[in-house]
C-alpha positions as CSV (number, residue, x, y, z in Angstrom):
1,M,0.0,0.0,0.0
2,A,1.4,3.4,-1.0
3,F,-0.2,6.8,-0.6
4,T,0.8,10.4,-1.4
5,A,-0.8,13.7,-0.3
6,D,-1.2,16.9,-2.3
7,A,-1.8,19.8,0.1
8,T,-2.5,22.2,-2.8
9,S,-5.6,20.2,-4.0
10,A,-6.3,18.5,-0.7
11,V,-6.3,15.2,-2.5
12,V,-4.7,11.9,-1.2
13,E,-3.9,9.1,-3.7
14,M,-3.7,5.6,-2.4
15,T,-2.5,2.6,-4.5
16,L,-3.0,-0.9,-3.3
17,H,-1.0,-4.0,-4.2
18,G,-1.6,-7.6,-3.2
19,G,-4.4,-9.9,-2.3
20,W,-7.6,-8.9,-0.5
21,S,-8.0,-10.1,3.1
22,P,-9.6,-8.8,6.3
23,H,-6.1,-8.0,7.7
24,F,-5.4,-5.9,4.6
25,G,-8.7,-4.2,5.1
26,D,-7.7,-3.2,8.7
27,Q,-4.5,-1.6,7.3
28,I,-6.5,0.3,4.7
29,S,-8.9,1.5,7.4
30,A,-6.1,2.9,9.5
31,C,-4.9,5.0,6.5
32,L,-8.4,6.1,5.7
33,R,-8.9,7.3,9.3
34,L,-5.8,9.5,8.9
35,C,-7.2,10.9,5.7
36,L,-10.6,11.6,7.2
37,A,-8.9,13.4,10.2
38,G,-6.6,15.5,8.0
39,P,-6.8,18.1,5.2
40,S,-8.5,15.9,2.6
41,V,-11.5,16.6,0.5
42,S,-11.0,13.6,-1.7
43,V,-9.2,10.2,-1.6
44,I,-8.4,8.5,-4.9
45,I,-8.0,4.8,-4.4
46,D,-6.3,2.9,-7.2
47,L,-7.6,-0.7,-7.2
48,H,-6.1,-1.9,-10.4
49,H,-3.5,-4.0,-8.6
50,L,-5.7,-5.4,-5.8
51,D,-6.0,-9.1,-6.2
52,D,-9.8,-9.7,-5.6
53,P,-11.0,-11.8,-8.5
54,S,-14.4,-12.4,-7.0
55,G,-15.0,-8.8,-5.8
56,L,-15.3,-10.0,-2.2
57,S,-14.0,-6.6,-0.9
58,M,-17.1,-4.7,-2.2
59,P,-18.9,-4.4,1.1
60,F,-15.7,-3.0,2.7
61,W,-15.4,-0.3,0.1
62,M,-19.1,0.7,0.3
63,A,-18.8,0.9,4.1
64,A,-15.7,3.1,3.8
65,W,-17.4,5.3,1.2
66,D,-20.4,5.8,3.5
67,R,-18.1,6.7,6.5
68,A,-16.2,9.2,4.4
69,R,-19.3,11.0,3.0
70,L,-21.1,11.0,6.3
71,A,-18.1,12.3,8.3
72,A,-18.2,15.7,10.1
73,S,-16.1,17.1,7.2
74,P,-17.2,14.9,4.3
75,V,-14.5,13.3,2.1
76,D,-15.1,12.1,-1.4
77,L,-13.8,8.6,-2.0
78,V,-13.4,7.7,-5.7
79,F,-12.1,4.4,-7.1
80,C,-10.0,3.6,-10.1
81,L,-10.4,0.1,-11.6
82,S,-11.7,-1.6,-14.7
83,G,-15.4,-1.6,-15.0
84,T,-15.3,-5.2,-16.4
85,S,-13.6,-6.6,-13.3
86,A,-15.8,-8.4,-10.7
87,L,-15.2,-5.7,-8.1
88,G,-15.9,-3.0,-10.7
89,R,-19.2,-4.6,-11.7
90,R,-20.3,-5.1,-8.1
91,L,-19.6,-1.5,-7.2
92,R,-21.5,-0.2,-10.3
93,V,-24.7,-2.1,-9.4
94,A,-24.6,-1.4,-5.7
95,E,-27.9,-0.1,-4.3
96,G,-28.3,3.4,-3.0
97,P,-25.9,6.3,-3.6
98,R,-23.0,5.1,-5.6
99,S,-19.3,5.9,-5.5
100,Q,-17.5,7.3,-8.5
101,L,-15.5,4.9,-10.6
102,F,-12.8,5.9,-13.1
103,A,-10.8,3.9,-15.5
104,G,-7.5,5.6,-14.5
105,V,-6.0,7.9,-11.9
106,A,-5.6,10.8,-14.4
107,Q,-9.3,10.9,-15.0
108,A,-10.0,10.8,-11.3
109,R,-7.6,13.7,-10.7
110,L,-9.5,15.9,-13.2
111,A,-12.8,15.0,-11.6
112,V,-11.8,16.1,-8.1
113,A,-9.5,19.0,-9.0
114,T,-12.0,21.7,-8.2
115,L,-13.4,20.4,-5.0
116,V,-11.6,23.0,-2.9
117,S,-12.8,26.5,-3.7
118,P,-10.1,29.2,-4.0
119,R,-12.1,31.2,-1.5
120,D,-11.4,28.5,1.1
121,R,-7.6,28.2,0.6
122,L,-4.6,30.4,1.1
123,Q,-1.1,29.4,0.2
124,A,2.5,30.7,0.1
125,R,5.8,29.2,-1.2
126,L,8.6,30.2,1.2
127,A,12.4,29.9,1.3
128,P,14.2,27.9,4.0
129,R,15.2,31.0,5.9
130,P,14.3,31.8,9.6
131,E,12.4,35.0,8.6
132,C,10.0,33.0,6.5
133,V,8.6,31.5,9.7
134,R,7.1,34.9,10.4
135,A,5.6,34.8,6.9
136,A,3.9,31.5,7.7
137,R,2.4,33.2,10.8
138,D,1.3,36.1,8.7
139,L,-0.5,33.8,6.4
140,V,-2.4,32.3,9.4
141,K,-3.4,35.9,10.4
142,Q,-4.7,36.5,6.9
143,A,-6.7,33.3,6.9
144,C,-8.3,33.7,10.3
145,R,-9.3,37.3,9.6
146,A,-10.7,36.5,6.1
147,W,-12.7,33.5,7.4
148,D,-13.8,34.9,10.8
149,L,-11.8,32.3,12.7
150,S,-10.1,34.6,15.2
151,H,-10.6,32.1,18.0
152,L,-8.2,29.8,16.2
153,L,-5.5,32.4,15.5
154,L,-3.2,31.8,18.5
155,D,-3.1,28.0,18.3
156,T,-2.8,28.0,14.5
157,S,0.0,30.5,14.6
158,L,1.9,28.3,17.1
159,I,1.5,25.2,15.0
160,A,2.4,27.0,11.7
161,S,5.5,28.3,13.4
162,E,6.6,24.9,14.5
163,L,5.9,23.2,11.2
164,A,7.6,26.0,9.2
165,S,10.6,26.0,11.6
166,N,11.0,22.3,11.1
167,A,11.0,22.8,7.3
168,V,13.7,25.5,7.7
169,E,15.9,23.7,10.2
170,H,15.6,20.1,9.1
171,A,14.3,19.9,5.5
172,R,16.3,22.9,4.4
173,T,14.3,23.2,1.2
174,D,11.7,25.6,-0.1
175,F,8.3,24.8,1.5
176,V,4.7,25.5,0.8
177,V,2.3,26.5,3.6
178,T,-1.4,25.9,2.9
179,L,-4.3,27.0,5.0
180,F,-7.8,26.0,4.1
181,R,-11.1,25.8,5.9
182,Q,-13.5,22.8,5.7
183,G,-16.7,23.1,7.6
184,G,-15.8,24.3,11.1
185,R,-12.2,23.1,10.7
186,L,-9.0,25.0,9.9
187,H,-6.2,22.9,8.4
188,V,-2.6,24.0,8.1
189,A,-0.2,22.0,6.0
190,V,3.5,22.4,5.2
191,H,4.9,20.6,2.2
192,D,8.7,20.5,2.1
193,G,11.3,18.7,-0.1
194,A,12.6,16.2,2.5
195,A,11.2,12.6,2.3
196,G,11.7,11.5,6.0
197,L,8.5,11.6,8.0
198,P,8.7,13.3,11.5
199,R,8.3,11.2,14.6
200,L,6.7,12.3,17.9
201,H,9.1,12.2,20.8
202,R,6.8,12.3,23.8
203,S,9.7,12.9,26.3
204,A,10.1,16.4,24.9
205,P,8.5,19.2,27.0
206,A,5.4,20.7,25.6
207,G,4.0,22.7,28.5
208,P,4.2,26.3,29.5
209,T,7.6,25.9,31.0
210,A,9.1,24.7,27.7
211,S,11.4,27.0,25.8
212,P,9.7,29.0,22.9
213,R,11.5,26.8,20.4
214,G,12.3,23.1,20.6
215,R,8.8,22.1,21.6
216,G,8.1,20.8,18.0
217,L,5.7,18.0,17.5
218,P,4.7,17.5,21.2
219,L,3.3,21.1,21.0
220,V,1.5,20.3,17.8
221,H,0.2,17.1,19.3
222,A,-1.1,18.9,22.4
223,I,-2.8,21.7,20.6
224,A,-4.2,20.2,17.4
225,A,-7.5,18.2,17.1
226,A,-5.5,15.9,14.8
227,W,-2.2,15.9,13.0
228,G,-0.2,13.7,10.8
229,A,2.4,13.4,8.0
230,M,2.2,11.8,4.6
231,P,4.6,11.2,1.7
232,A,4.1,13.7,-1.2
233,R,5.5,14.1,-4.6
234,G,9.0,15.5,-4.1
235,G,8.9,15.3,-0.3
236,K,6.3,15.2,2.5
237,V,3.3,17.0,3.9
238,V,2.9,17.6,7.6
239,W,-0.5,18.8,8.6
240,A,-2.6,19.8,11.6
241,T,-6.3,20.4,12.1
242,L,-7.9,22.8,14.5
243,T,-11.5,23.2,15.5
């Protein structure tokens, strides 16, 4: 199983390889829970390489699709697979509201490309310089004022500072800061050019006695409603959600 995130379009792409089994379904569910918690409006699931000749996984996919569309912040699950496969045929004739099926990932990308309105997203590309951390905070201020989310300004600014500082100090590449609102949620995501995913070290101090810098992910973990990291094209995306 491989997945990549695109903070610009708020789309996650998931590609599955191997034979279907309940254990594999549990692994997929764990990834989908992360997608539903984070800054995603759509998840494209490529099923072309899933070995399920009898389409036995169909109930799993329909249940996952229902959970995604009925979530507090709905996420659109779309599937890529051959319409002539057993699974494709079963998904097409399923009763009730139906998921979207596409022959290829390129078609699915086009279909979901406009799901995030430009009015609900602010973005800035920044250089790996310390002064650009302030620019990330300025973007948060702009977003909170524009979207009447002043109650989230302090917490979001702290998180944006930590994520931007990590990009400057550790990735040392240009990075893109994205803010977008989704229902009553505010998402902040930082996409940098380093592939290694961050890990939470719970022994690091995150309380009021901690130093202004160095609190890192424990601070994000303490403040955010949810947070995570995903591989992305040319690097990774680290995100946090505030409510």
